[in-house]
CHARMM internal coordinates of N, CA and C (Angstrom, degrees):
IC EDIT
DIST 1 N 1 CA 1.4562
DIST 1 CA 1 C 1.5493
ANGL 1 N 1 CA 1 C 108.96
DIST 1 C 2 N 1.3114
ANGL 1 CA 1 C 2 N 118.10
DIHE 1 N 1 CA 1 C 2 N 134.06
DIST 2 N 2 CA 1.4893
ANGL 1 C 2 N 2 CA 117.42
DIHE 1 CA 1 C 2 N 2 CA 177.33
DIST 2 CA 2 C 1.5363
ANGL 2 N 2 CA 2 C 110.89
DIHE 1 C 2 N 2 CA 2 C -59.92
DIST 2 C 3 N 1.3520
ANGL 2 CA 2 C 3 N 112.18
DIHE 2 N 2 CA 2 C 3 N 142.12
DIST 3 N 3 CA 1.4900
ANGL 2 C 3 N 3 CA 117.95
DIHE 2 CA 2 C 3 N 3 CA -173.96
DIST 3 CA 3 C 1.5999
ANGL 3 N 3 CA 3 C 113.97
DIHE 2 C 3 N 3 CA 3 C -58.03
DIST 3 C 4 N 1.3705
ANGL 3 CA 3 C 4 N 118.74
DIHE 3 N 3 CA 3 C 4 N -29.07
DIST 4 N 4 CA 1.4195
ANGL 3 C 4 N 4 CA 117.81
DIHE 3 CA 3 C 4 N 4 CA -179.32
DIST 4 CA 4 C 1.5538
ANGL 4 N 4 CA 4 C 114.72
DIHE 3 C 4 N 4 CA 4 C -100.76
DIST 4 C 5 N 1.2851
ANGL 4 CA 4 C 5 N 115.39
DIHE 4 N 4 CA 4 C 5 N 10.83
DIST 5 N 5 CA 1.4585
ANGL 4 C 5 N 5 CA 117.97
DIHE 4 CA 4 C 5 N 5 CA 176.92
DIST 5 CA 5 C 1.5574
ANGL 5 N 5 CA 5 C 111.32
DIHE 4 C 5 N 5 CA 5 C -70.56
DIST 5 C 6 N 1.2885
ANGL 5 CA 5 C 6 N 114.06
DIHE 5 N 5 CA 5 C 6 N 127.04
DIST 6 N 6 CA 1.4844
ANGL 5 C 6 N 6 CA 117.06
DIHE 5 CA 5 C 6 N 6 CA -174.80
DIST 6 CA 6 C 1.5605
ANGL 6 N 6 CA 6 C 110.93
DIHE 5 C 6 N 6 CA 6 C -100.75
DIST 6 C 7 N 1.3405
ANGL 6 CA 6 C 7 N 118.71
DIHE 6 N 6 CA 6 C 7 N -27.11
DIST 7 N 7 CA 1.4426
ANGL 6 C 7 N 7 CA 119.40
DIHE 6 CA 6 C 7 N 7 CA -177.64
DIST 7 CA 7 C 1.5825
ANGL 7 N 7 CA 7 C 109.34
DIHE 6 C 7 N 7 CA 7 C -75.17
DIST 7 C 8 N 1.3291
ANGL 7 CA 7 C 8 N 109.65
DIHE 7 N 7 CA 7 C 8 N 143.26
DIST 8 N 8 CA 1.5361
ANGL 7 C 8 N 8 CA 119.14
DIHE 7 CA 7 C 8 N 8 CA 176.20
DIST 8 CA 8 C 1.5580
ANGL 8 N 8 CA 8 C 115.27
DIHE 7 C 8 N 8 CA 8 C 64.27
DIST 8 C 9 N 1.2809
ANGL 8 CA 8 C 9 N 111.92
DIHE 8 N 8 CA 8 C 9 N 26.71
DIST 9 N 9 CA 1.5101
ANGL 8 C 9 N 9 CA 119.71
DIHE 8 CA 8 C 9 N 9 CA 178.48
DIST 9 CA 9 C 1.4830
ANGL 9 N 9 CA 9 C 109.88
DIHE 8 C 9 N 9 CA 9 C -125.42
DIST 9 C 10 N 1.2800
ANGL 9 CA 9 C 10 N 114.24
DIHE 9 N 9 CA 9 C 10 N 134.78
DIST 10 N 10 CA 1.4927
ANGL 9 C 10 N 10 CA 120.91
DIHE 9 CA 9 C 10 N 10 CA 179.75
DIST 10 CA 10 C 1.5916
ANGL 10 N 10 CA 10 C 106.44
DIHE 9 C 10 N 10 CA 10 C -66.52
DIST 10 C 11 N 1.2904
ANGL 10 CA 10 C 11 N 111.36
DIHE 10 N 10 CA 10 C 11 N 135.07
DIST 11 N 11 CA 1.4577
ANGL 10 C 11 N 11 CA 116.66
DIHE 10 CA 10 C 11 N 11 CA 179.85
DIST 11 CA 11 C 1.5075
ANGL 11 N 11 CA 11 C 116.17
DIHE 10 C 11 N 11 CA 11 C 79.93
DIST 11 C 12 N 1.3258
ANGL 11 CA 11 C 12 N 118.40
DIHE 11 N 11 CA 11 C 12 N 4.35
DIST 12 N 12 CA 1.4299
ANGL 11 C 12 N 12 CA 121.74
DIHE 11 CA 11 C 12 N 12 CA -175.76
DIST 12 CA 12 C 1.6068
ANGL 12 N 12 CA 12 C 108.48
DIHE 11 C 12 N 12 CA 12 C -123.62
DIST 12 C 13 N 1.2352
ANGL 12 CA 12 C 13 N 117.10
DIHE 12 N 12 CA 12 C 13 N 144.34
DIST 13 N 13 CA 1.4850
ANGL 12 C 13 N 13 CA 117.45
DIHE 12 CA 12 C 13 N 13 CA 178.36
DIST 13 CA 13 C 1.5263
ANGL 13 N 13 CA 13 C 106.12
DIHE 12 C 13 N 13 CA 13 C -154.00
DIST 13 C 14 N 1.3270
ANGL 13 CA 13 C 14 N 113.65
DIHE 13 N 13 CA 13 C 14 N -173.25
DIST 14 N 14 CA 1.4381
ANGL 13 C 14 N 14 CA 116.49
DIHE 13 CA 13 C 14 N 14 CA 176.08
DIST 14 CA 14 C 1.5265
ANGL 14 N 14 CA 14 C 112.18
DIHE 13 C 14 N 14 CA 14 C -66.12
DIST 14 C 15 N 1.2675
ANGL 14 CA 14 C 15 N 115.50
DIHE 14 N 14 CA 14 C 15 N -29.13
DIST 15 N 15 CA 1.5279
ANGL 14 C 15 N 15 CA 121.92
DIHE 14 CA 14 C 15 N 15 CA 173.71
DIST 15 CA 15 C 1.5682
ANGL 15 N 15 CA 15 C 108.25
DIHE 14 C 15 N 15 CA 15 C -56.68
DIST 15 C 16 N 1.2930
ANGL 15 CA 15 C 16 N 116.39
DIHE 15 N 15 CA 15 C 16 N -52.83
DIST 16 N 16 CA 1.4875
ANGL 15 C 16 N 16 CA 119.59
DIHE 15 CA 15 C 16 N 16 CA -178.39
DIST 16 CA 16 C 1.5766
ANGL 16 N 16 CA 16 C 111.62
DIHE 15 C 16 N 16 CA 16 C -61.99
DIST 16 C 17 N 1.3050
ANGL 16 CA 16 C 17 N 116.27
DIHE 16 N 16 CA 16 C 17 N -39.08
DIST 17 N 17 CA 1.4514
ANGL 16 C 17 N 17 CA 119.81
DIHE 16 CA 16 C 17 N 17 CA 175.95
DIST 17 CA 17 C 1.5731
ANGL 17 N 17 CA 17 C 109.30
DIHE 16 C 17 N 17 CA 17 C -64.30
DIST 17 C 18 N 1.2119
ANGL 17 CA 17 C 18 N 120.23
DIHE 17 N 17 CA 17 C 18 N -45.66
DIST 18 N 18 CA 1.5609
ANGL 17 C 18 N 18 CA 122.97
DIHE 17 CA 17 C 18 N 18 CA 178.81
DIST 18 CA 18 C 1.4850
ANGL 18 N 18 CA 18 C 110.19
DIHE 17 C 18 N 18 CA 18 C -60.73
DIST 18 C 19 N 1.3636
ANGL 18 CA 18 C 19 N 115.75
DIHE 18 N 18 CA 18 C 19 N -42.15
DIST 19 N 19 CA 1.4768
ANGL 18 C 19 N 19 CA 121.07
DIHE 18 CA 18 C 19 N 19 CA 178.28
DIST 19 CA 19 C 1.5108
ANGL 19 N 19 CA 19 C 111.46
DIHE 18 C 19 N 19 CA 19 C -61.87
DIST 19 C 20 N 1.3328
ANGL 19 CA 19 C 20 N 119.35
DIHE 19 N 19 CA 19 C 20 N -40.37
DIST 20 N 20 CA 1.4634
ANGL 19 C 20 N 20 CA 124.62
DIHE 19 CA 19 C 20 N 20 CA 176.25
DIST 20 CA 20 C 1.5524
ANGL 20 N 20 CA 20 C 109.10
DIHE 19 C 20 N 20 CA 20 C -62.27
DIST 20 C 21 N 1.2865
ANGL 20 CA 20 C 21 N 118.57
DIHE 20 N 20 CA 20 C 21 N -47.04
DIST 21 N 21 CA 1.4574
ANGL 20 C 21 N 21 CA 121.51
DIHE 20 CA 20 C 21 N 21 CA -178.56
DIST 21 CA 21 C 1.5405
ANGL 21 N 21 CA 21 C 108.80
DIHE 20 C 21 N 21 CA 21 C -63.04
DIST 21 C 22 N 1.3504
ANGL 21 CA 21 C 22 N 115.79
DIHE 21 N 21 CA 21 C 22 N -47.86
DIST 22 N 22 CA 1.4961
ANGL 21 C 22 N 22 CA 116.64
DIHE 21 CA 21 C 22 N 22 CA 178.64
DIST 22 CA 22 C 1.5290
ANGL 22 N 22 CA 22 C 112.28
DIHE 21 C 22 N 22 CA 22 C -58.28
DIST 22 C 23 N 1.3388
ANGL 22 CA 22 C 23 N 115.82
DIHE 22 N 22 CA 22 C 23 N -43.34
DIST 23 N 23 CA 1.4571
ANGL 22 C 23 N 23 CA 120.83
DIHE 22 CA 22 C 23 N 23 CA -179.58
DIST 23 CA 23 C 1.6033
ANGL 23 N 23 CA 23 C 109.67
DIHE 22 C 23 N 23 CA 23 C -61.16
DIST 23 C 24 N 1.3348
ANGL 23 CA 23 C 24 N 114.90
DIHE 23 N 23 CA 23 C 24 N -42.50
DIST 24 N 24 CA 1.4672
ANGL 23 C 24 N 24 CA 117.97
DIHE 23 CA 23 C 24 N 24 CA -179.02
DIST 24 CA 24 C 1.5566
ANGL 24 N 24 CA 24 C 108.81
DIHE 23 C 24 N 24 CA 24 C -65.67
DIST 24 C 25 N 1.3857
ANGL 24 CA 24 C 25 N 119.04
DIHE 24 N 24 CA 24 C 25 N -39.69
DIST 25 N 25 CA 1.4699
ANGL 24 C 25 N 25 CA 121.73
DIHE 24 CA 24 C 25 N 25 CA 175.38
DIST 25 CA 25 C 1.5445
ANGL 25 N 25 CA 25 C 113.38
DIHE 24 C 25 N 25 CA 25 C -59.51
DIST 25 C 26 N 1.3291
ANGL 25 CA 25 C 26 N 113.68
DIHE 25 N 25 CA 25 C 26 N -46.13
DIST 26 N 26 CA 1.4716
ANGL 25 C 26 N 26 CA 120.15
DIHE 25 CA 25 C 26 N 26 CA 178.63
DIST 26 CA 26 C 1.5285
ANGL 26 N 26 CA 26 C 112.99
DIHE 25 C 26 N 26 CA 26 C -62.97
DIST 26 C 27 N 1.3353
ANGL 26 CA 26 C 27 N 115.14
DIHE 26 N 26 CA 26 C 27 N -38.56
DIST 27 N 27 CA 1.4974
ANGL 26 C 27 N 27 CA 118.86
DIHE 26 CA 26 C 27 N 27 CA 178.03
DIST 27 CA 27 C 1.5039
ANGL 27 N 27 CA 27 C 108.69
DIHE 26 C 27 N 27 CA 27 C -67.74
DIST 27 C 28 N 1.3256
ANGL 27 CA 27 C 28 N 117.46
DIHE 27 N 27 CA 27 C 28 N -39.05
DIST 28 N 28 CA 1.4880
ANGL 27 C 28 N 28 CA 118.02
DIHE 27 CA 27 C 28 N 28 CA -176.92
DIST 28 CA 28 C 1.5752
ANGL 28 N 28 CA 28 C 107.97
DIHE 27 C 28 N 28 CA 28 C -71.98
DIST 28 C 29 N 1.2873
ANGL 28 CA 28 C 29 N 118.84
DIHE 28 N 28 CA 28 C 29 N -37.84
DIST 29 N 29 CA 1.4735
ANGL 28 C 29 N 29 CA 120.04
DIHE 28 CA 28 C 29 N 29 CA 178.74
DIST 29 CA 29 C 1.5553
ANGL 29 N 29 CA 29 C 110.24
DIHE 28 C 29 N 29 CA 29 C -65.24
DIST 29 C 30 N 1.3218
ANGL 29 CA 29 C 30 N 116.70
DIHE 29 N 29 CA 29 C 30 N -37.01
DIST 30 N 30 CA 1.4723
ANGL 29 C 30 N 30 CA 121.39
DIHE 29 CA 29 C 30 N 30 CA 175.74
DIST 30 CA 30 C 1.5367
ANGL 30 N 30 CA 30 C 109.82
DIHE 29 C 30 N 30 CA 30 C -60.28
DIST 30 C 31 N 1.3496
ANGL 30 CA 30 C 31 N 117.24
DIHE 30 N 30 CA 30 C 31 N -35.39
DIST 31 N 31 CA 1.4561
ANGL 30 C 31 N 31 CA 119.64
DIHE 30 CA 30 C 31 N 31 CA -179.28
DIST 31 CA 31 C 1.4927
ANGL 31 N 31 CA 31 C 111.62
DIHE 30 C 31 N 31 CA 31 C -92.12
DIST 31 C 32 N 1.3335
ANGL 31 CA 31 C 32 N 117.03
DIHE 31 N 31 CA 31 C 32 N 11.99
DIST 32 N 32 CA 1.4819
ANGL 31 C 32 N 32 CA 123.48
DIHE 31 CA 31 C 32 N 32 CA -179.16
DIST 32 CA 32 C 1.5084
ANGL 32 N 32 CA 32 C 115.43
DIHE 31 C 32 N 32 CA 32 C 57.00
DIST 32 C 33 N 1.2811
ANGL 32 CA 32 C 33 N 115.23
DIHE 32 N 32 CA 32 C 33 N 36.70
DIST 33 N 33 CA 1.4393
ANGL 32 C 33 N 33 CA 124.71
DIHE 32 CA 32 C 33 N 33 CA 178.82
DIST 33 CA 33 C 1.5457
ANGL 33 N 33 CA 33 C 112.34
DIHE 32 C 33 N 33 CA 33 C -93.30
DIST 33 C 34 N 1.2336
ANGL 33 CA 33 C 34 N 119.08
DIHE 33 N 33 CA 33 C 34 N 143.81
DIST 34 N 34 CA 1.4474
ANGL 33 C 34 N 34 CA 123.45
DIHE 33 CA 33 C 34 N 34 CA 173.56
DIST 34 CA 34 C 1.4970
ANGL 34 N 34 CA 34 C 109.20
DIHE 33 C 34 N 34 CA 34 C -69.42
DIST 34 C 35 N 1.3046
ANGL 34 CA 34 C 35 N 122.17
DIHE 34 N 34 CA 34 C 35 N 134.29
DIST 35 N 35 CA 1.3875
ANGL 34 C 35 N 35 CA 124.94
DIHE 34 CA 34 C 35 N 35 CA 179.21
DIST 35 CA 35 C 1.5348
ANGL 35 N 35 CA 35 C 112.41
DIHE 34 C 35 N 35 CA 35 C -122.90
DIST 35 C 36 N 1.2463
ANGL 35 CA 35 C 36 N 117.84
DIHE 35 N 35 CA 35 C 36 N 135.29
DIST 36 N 36 CA 1.4718
ANGL 35 C 36 N 36 CA 124.32
DIHE 35 CA 35 C 36 N 36 CA 178.36
DIST 36 CA 36 C 1.5516
ANGL 36 N 36 CA 36 C 107.07
DIHE 35 C 36 N 36 CA 36 C -131.52
DIST 36 C 37 N 1.2942
ANGL 36 CA 36 C 37 N 112.91
DIHE 36 N 36 CA 36 C 37 N 131.22
DIST 37 N 37 CA 1.4469
ANGL 36 C 37 N 37 CA 121.47
DIHE 36 CA 36 C 37 N 37 CA 174.23
DIST 37 CA 37 C 1.4802
ANGL 37 N 37 CA 37 C 110.28
DIHE 36 C 37 N 37 CA 37 C -120.83
DIST 37 C 38 N 1.2999
ANGL 37 CA 37 C 38 N 119.77
DIHE 37 N 37 CA 37 C 38 N 117.99
DIST 38 N 38 CA 1.4928
ANGL 37 C 38 N 38 CA 123.24
DIHE 37 CA 37 C 38 N 38 CA 174.15
DIST 38 CA 38 C 1.5157
ANGL 38 N 38 CA 38 C 110.48
DIHE 37 C 38 N 38 CA 38 C -117.31
DIST 38 C 39 N 1.2566
ANGL 38 CA 38 C 39 N 116.00
DIHE 38 N 38 CA 38 C 39 N 124.88
DIST 39 N 39 CA 1.4733
ANGL 38 C 39 N 39 CA 119.28
DIHE 38 CA 38 C 39 N 39 CA 176.86
DIST 39 CA 39 C 1.5459
ANGL 39 N 39 CA 39 C 109.53
DIHE 38 C 39 N 39 CA 39 C -116.27
DIST 39 C 40 N 1.3189
ANGL 39 CA 39 C 40 N 111.47
DIHE 39 N 39 CA 39 C 40 N 138.09
DIST 40 N 40 CA 1.4843
ANGL 39 C 40 N 40 CA 117.64
DIHE 39 CA 39 C 40 N 40 CA -179.31
DIST 40 CA 40 C 1.4698
ANGL 40 N 40 CA 40 C 108.80
DIHE 39 C 40 N 40 CA 40 C -143.16
DIST 40 C 41 N 1.3960
ANGL 40 CA 40 C 41 N 116.70
DIHE 40 N 40 CA 40 C 41 N 119.32
DIST 41 N 41 CA 1.4034
ANGL 40 C 41 N 41 CA 122.86
DIHE 40 CA 40 C 41 N 41 CA -179.55
DIST 41 CA 41 C 1.5140
ANGL 41 N 41 CA 41 C 108.75
DIHE 40 C 41 N 41 CA 41 C -121.95
DIST 41 C 42 N 1.3677
ANGL 41 CA 41 C 42 N 117.75
DIHE 41 N 41 CA 41 C 42 N 102.45
DIST 42 N 42 CA 1.4401
ANGL 41 C 42 N 42 CA 121.64
DIHE 41 CA 41 C 42 N 42 CA -173.88
DIST 42 CA 42 C 1.5202
ANGL 42 N 42 CA 42 C 109.62
DIHE 41 C 42 N 42 CA 42 C -108.84
DIST 42 C 43 N 1.3138
ANGL 42 CA 42 C 43 N 119.12
DIHE 42 N 42 CA 42 C 43 N 22.25
DIST 43 N 43 CA 1.3732
ANGL 42 C 43 N 43 CA 124.72
DIHE 42 CA 42 C 43 N 43 CA -173.70
DIST 43 CA 43 C 1.5348
ANGL 43 N 43 CA 43 C 110.65
DIHE 42 C 43 N 43 CA 43 C -64.07
DIST 43 C 44 N 1.3254
ANGL 43 CA 43 C 44 N 119.26
DIHE 43 N 43 CA 43 C 44 N -33.43
DIST 44 N 44 CA 1.4502
ANGL 43 C 44 N 44 CA 123.75
DIHE 43 CA 43 C 44 N 44 CA 177.92
DIST 44 CA 44 C 1.4882
ANGL 44 N 44 CA 44 C 115.19
DIHE 43 C 44 N 44 CA 44 C -125.70
DIST 44 C 45 N 1.3390
ANGL 44 CA 44 C 45 N 116.29
DIHE 44 N 44 CA 44 C 45 N 13.19
DIST 45 N 45 CA 1.4190
ANGL 44 C 45 N 45 CA 120.42
DIHE 44 CA 44 C 45 N 45 CA -175.14
DIST 45 CA 45 C 1.5894
ANGL 45 N 45 CA 45 C 113.12
DIHE 44 C 45 N 45 CA 45 C -66.02
DIST 45 C 46 N 1.2188
ANGL 45 CA 45 C 46 N 117.04
DIHE 45 N 45 CA 45 C 46 N -36.31
DIST 46 N 46 CA 1.4291
ANGL 45 C 46 N 46 CA 124.45
DIHE 45 CA 45 C 46 N 46 CA 178.33
DIST 46 CA 46 C 1.5072
ANGL 46 N 46 CA 46 C 111.99
DIHE 45 C 46 N 46 CA 46 C -141.13
DIST 46 C 47 N 1.4098
ANGL 46 CA 46 C 47 N 115.77
DIHE 46 N 46 CA 46 C 47 N 133.57
DIST 47 N 47 CA 1.4584
ANGL 46 C 47 N 47 CA 116.22
DIHE 46 CA 46 C 47 N 47 CA 176.48
DIST 47 CA 47 C 1.4733
ANGL 47 N 47 CA 47 C 109.57
DIHE 46 C 47 N 47 CA 47 C -68.33
DIST 47 C 48 N 1.2796
ANGL 47 CA 47 C 48 N 117.49
DIHE 47 N 47 CA 47 C 48 N -37.17
DIST 48 N 48 CA 1.5104
ANGL 47 C 48 N 48 CA 120.98
DIHE 47 CA 47 C 48 N 48 CA 174.96
DIST 48 CA 48 C 1.5043
ANGL 48 N 48 CA 48 C 109.24
DIHE 47 C 48 N 48 CA 48 C -108.37
DIST 48 C 49 N 1.3915
ANGL 48 CA 48 C 49 N 113.27
DIHE 48 N 48 CA 48 C 49 N 108.15
DIST 49 N 49 CA 1.4175
ANGL 48 C 49 N 49 CA 118.15
DIHE 48 CA 48 C 49 N 49 CA -175.89
DIST 49 CA 49 C 1.5277
ANGL 49 N 49 CA 49 C 116.98
DIHE 48 C 49 N 49 CA 49 C -62.99
DIST 49 C 50 N 1.3954
ANGL 49 CA 49 C 50 N 114.89
DIHE 49 N 49 CA 49 C 50 N -21.61
DIST 50 N 50 CA 1.3776
ANGL 49 C 50 N 50 CA 118.48
DIHE 49 CA 49 C 50 N 50 CA -177.99
DIST 50 CA 50 C 1.5124
ANGL 50 N 50 CA 50 C 112.15
DIHE 49 C 50 N 50 CA 50 C -68.93
DIST 50 C 51 N 1.3674
ANGL 50 CA 50 C 51 N 115.39
DIHE 50 N 50 CA 50 C 51 N -27.21
DIST 51 N 51 CA 1.4461
ANGL 50 C 51 N 51 CA 121.11
DIHE 50 CA 50 C 51 N 51 CA 175.39
DIST 51 CA 51 C 1.4801
ANGL 51 N 51 CA 51 C 111.05
DIHE 50 C 51 N 51 CA 51 C -61.57
DIST 51 C 52 N 1.3741
ANGL 51 CA 51 C 52 N 116.91
DIHE 51 N 51 CA 51 C 52 N -42.98
DIST 52 N 52 CA 1.4484
ANGL 51 C 52 N 52 CA 118.97
DIHE 51 CA 51 C 52 N 52 CA -178.52
DIST 52 CA 52 C 1.4867
ANGL 52 N 52 CA 52 C 109.73
DIHE 51 C 52 N 52 CA 52 C -68.46
DIST 52 C 53 N 1.2792
ANGL 52 CA 52 C 53 N 118.63
DIHE 52 N 52 CA 52 C 53 N -41.73
DIST 53 N 53 CA 1.4671
ANGL 52 C 53 N 53 CA 122.44
DIHE 52 CA 52 C 53 N 53 CA 177.49
DIST 53 CA 53 C 1.4790
ANGL 53 N 53 CA 53 C 114.35
DIHE 52 C 53 N 53 CA 53 C -57.90
DIST 53 C 54 N 1.3215
ANGL 53 CA 53 C 54 N 116.58
DIHE 53 N 53 CA 53 C 54 N -46.15
DIST 54 N 54 CA 1.5139
ANGL 53 C 54 N 54 CA 125.08
DIHE 53 CA 53 C 54 N 54 CA 176.44
DIST 54 CA 54 C 1.4875
ANGL 54 N 54 CA 54 C 109.64
DIHE 53 C 54 N 54 CA 54 C -61.34
DIST 54 C 55 N 1.3535
ANGL 54 CA 54 C 55 N 121.06
DIHE 54 N 54 CA 54 C 55 N -47.10
DIST 55 N 55 CA 1.4485
ANGL 54 C 55 N 55 CA 124.43
DIHE 54 CA 54 C 55 N 55 CA -174.08
DIST 55 CA 55 C 1.5771
ANGL 55 N 55 CA 55 C 108.87
DIHE 54 C 55 N 55 CA 55 C -68.04
DIST 55 C 56 N 1.3346
ANGL 55 CA 55 C 56 N 115.33
DIHE 55 N 55 CA 55 C 56 N -36.91
DIST 56 N 56 CA 1.5169
ANGL 55 C 56 N 56 CA 119.21
DIHE 55 CA 55 C 56 N 56 CA 177.10
DIST 56 CA 56 C 1.5121
ANGL 56 N 56 CA 56 C 111.13
DIHE 55 C 56 N 56 CA 56 C -64.25
DIST 56 C 57 N 1.3600
ANGL 56 CA 56 C 57 N 113.33
DIHE 56 N 56 CA 56 C 57 N -41.62
DIST 57 N 57 CA 1.5129
ANGL 56 C 57 N 57 CA 117.96
DIHE 56 CA 56 C 57 N 57 CA -179.30
DIST 57 CA 57 C 1.4359
ANGL 57 N 57 CA 57 C 113.35
DIHE 56 C 57 N 57 CA 57 C -70.38
DIST 57 C 58 N 1.3838
ANGL 57 CA 57 C 58 N 116.34
DIHE 57 N 57 CA 57 C 58 N -48.76
DIST 58 N 58 CA 1.4773
ANGL 57 C 58 N 58 CA 119.05
DIHE 57 CA 57 C 58 N 58 CA -175.03
DIST 58 CA 58 C 1.5584
ANGL 58 N 58 CA 58 C 114.50
DIHE 57 C 58 N 58 CA 58 C -76.53
DIST 58 C 59 N 1.3040
ANGL 58 CA 58 C 59 N 113.31
DIHE 58 N 58 CA 58 C 59 N -45.84
DIST 59 N 59 CA 1.4613
ANGL 58 C 59 N 59 CA 118.42
DIHE 58 CA 58 C 59 N 59 CA -174.24
DIST 59 CA 59 C 1.5406
ANGL 59 N 59 CA 59 C 112.80
DIHE 58 C 59 N 59 CA 59 C -80.82
DIST 59 C 60 N 1.2678
ANGL 59 CA 59 C 60 N 115.89
DIHE 59 N 59 CA 59 C 60 N -34.91
DIST 60 N 60 CA 1.5057
ANGL 59 C 60 N 60 CA 120.40
DIHE 59 CA 59 C 60 N 60 CA -172.30
DIST 60 CA 60 C 1.5367
ANGL 60 N 60 CA 60 C 114.39
DIHE 59 C 60 N 60 CA 60 C -117.63
DIST 60 C 61 N 1.2995
ANGL 60 CA 60 C 61 N 117.84
DIHE 60 N 60 CA 60 C 61 N -4.67
DIST 61 N 61 CA 1.4499
ANGL 60 C 61 N 61 CA 120.43
DIHE 60 CA 60 C 61 N 61 CA 172.34
DIST 61 CA 61 C 1.4915
ANGL 61 N 61 CA 61 C 115.39
DIHE 60 C 61 N 61 CA 61 C 77.03
DIST 61 C 62 N 1.3955
ANGL 61 CA 61 C 62 N 115.65
DIHE 61 N 61 CA 61 C 62 N 19.50
DIST 62 N 62 CA 1.4792
ANGL 61 C 62 N 62 CA 119.49
DIHE 61 CA 61 C 62 N 62 CA 177.98
DIST 62 CA 62 C 1.4716
ANGL 62 N 62 CA 62 C 107.70
DIHE 61 C 62 N 62 CA 62 C -75.74
DIST 62 C 63 N 1.3367
ANGL 62 CA 62 C 63 N 116.26
DIHE 62 N 62 CA 62 C 63 N 124.41
DIST 63 N 63 CA 1.4682
ANGL 62 C 63 N 63 CA 122.98
DIHE 62 CA 62 C 63 N 63 CA -178.34
DIST 63 CA 63 C 1.4963
ANGL 63 N 63 CA 63 C 110.18
DIHE 62 C 63 N 63 CA 63 C -141.32
DIST 63 C 64 N 1.3268
ANGL 63 CA 63 C 64 N 114.89
DIHE 63 N 63 CA 63 C 64 N 178.65
DIST 64 N 64 CA 1.4705
ANGL 63 C 64 N 64 CA 121.10
DIHE 63 CA 63 C 64 N 64 CA 172.66
DIST 64 CA 64 C 1.5176
ANGL 64 N 64 CA 64 C 114.22
DIHE 63 C 64 N 64 CA 64 C 61.09
DIST 64 C 65 N 1.3701
ANGL 64 CA 64 C 65 N 113.28
DIHE 64 N 64 CA 64 C 65 N -137.22
DIST 65 N 65 CA 1.4719
ANGL 64 C 65 N 65 CA 121.91
DIHE 64 CA 64 C 65 N 65 CA -176.91
DIST 65 CA 65 C 1.5452
ANGL 65 N 65 CA 65 C 111.71
DIHE 64 C 65 N 65 CA 65 C -59.56
DIST 65 C 66 N 1.3739
ANGL 65 CA 65 C 66 N 115.88
DIHE 65 N 65 CA 65 C 66 N -43.45
DIST 66 N 66 CA 1.3873
ANGL 65 C 66 N 66 CA 120.63
DIHE 65 CA 65 C 66 N 66 CA 179.59
DIST 66 CA 66 C 1.5102
ANGL 66 N 66 CA 66 C 113.92
DIHE 65 C 66 N 66 CA 66 C -53.55
DIST 66 C 67 N 1.3627
ANGL 66 CA 66 C 67 N 113.58
DIHE 66 N 66 CA 66 C 67 N -42.73
DIST 67 N 67 CA 1.4425
ANGL 66 C 67 N 67 CA 119.63
DIHE 66 CA 66 C 67 N 67 CA -178.92
DIST 67 CA 67 C 1.5440
ANGL 67 N 67 CA 67 C 109.56
DIHE 66 C 67 N 67 CA 67 C -73.75
DIST 67 C 68 N 1.3020
ANGL 67 CA 67 C 68 N 120.69
DIHE 67 N 67 CA 67 C 68 N -31.61
DIST 68 N 68 CA 1.4253
ANGL 67 C 68 N 68 CA 128.82
DIHE 67 CA 67 C 68 N 68 CA -179.77
DIST 68 CA 68 C 1.5320
ANGL 68 N 68 CA 68 C 107.80
DIHE 67 C 68 N 68 CA 68 C -63.91
DIST 68 C 69 N 1.3556
ANGL 68 CA 68 C 69 N 113.88
DIHE 68 N 68 CA 68 C 69 N -42.96
DIST 69 N 69 CA 1.4970
ANGL 68 C 69 N 69 CA 120.39
DIHE 68 CA 68 C 69 N 69 CA -179.01
DIST 69 CA 69 C 1.5675
ANGL 69 N 69 CA 69 C 107.63
DIHE 68 C 69 N 69 CA 69 C -53.17
DIST 69 C 70 N 1.3495
ANGL 69 CA 69 C 70 N 119.97
DIHE 69 N 69 CA 69 C 70 N -41.91
DIST 70 N 70 CA 1.3442
ANGL 69 C 70 N 70 CA 125.02
DIHE 69 CA 69 C 70 N 70 CA -172.99
DIST 70 CA 70 C 1.5017
ANGL 70 N 70 CA 70 C 114.59
DIHE 69 C 70 N 70 CA 70 C -84.84
DIST 70 C 71 N 1.3344
ANGL 70 CA 70 C 71 N 115.09
DIHE 70 N 70 CA 70 C 71 N -13.32
DIST 71 N 71 CA 1.5193
ANGL 70 C 71 N 71 CA 119.22
DIHE 70 CA 70 C 71 N 71 CA -175.68
DIST 71 CA 71 C 1.5455
ANGL 71 N 71 CA 71 C 107.69
DIHE 70 C 71 N 71 CA 71 C -85.33
DIST 71 C 72 N 1.2916
ANGL 71 CA 71 C 72 N 114.52
DIHE 71 N 71 CA 71 C 72 N 107.40
DIST 72 N 72 CA 1.5094
ANGL 71 C 72 N 72 CA 119.40
DIHE 71 CA 71 C 72 N 72 CA -178.95
DIST 72 CA 72 C 1.5084
ANGL 72 N 72 CA 72 C 112.98
DIHE 71 C 72 N 72 CA 72 C -92.22
DIST 72 C 73 N 1.3761
ANGL 72 CA 72 C 73 N 118.58
DIHE 72 N 72 CA 72 C 73 N 8.05
DIST 73 N 73 CA 1.4824
ANGL 72 C 73 N 73 CA 118.71
DIHE 72 CA 72 C 73 N 73 CA 178.86
DIST 73 CA 73 C 1.5130
ANGL 73 N 73 CA 73 C 111.67
DIHE 72 C 73 N 73 CA 73 C -82.35
END
COOR INIT
IC SEED 1 N 1 CA 1 C
IC BUILD
């Protein structure tokens, strides 16, 4: 199991995951680093995931590796 996985681990929760993210952001700010946090939850975005992939490709030009990251099939 990855060391920072919070799901399905005793003593870990979404709260511990959020605390880790906040801690990393604060550490980066202390080192004067630029920090970007992007969150994407597509678990219920589309009943048919292929519609999302097609729309991203045709309408927004998402292709290649970026499209593969989103392809859960």
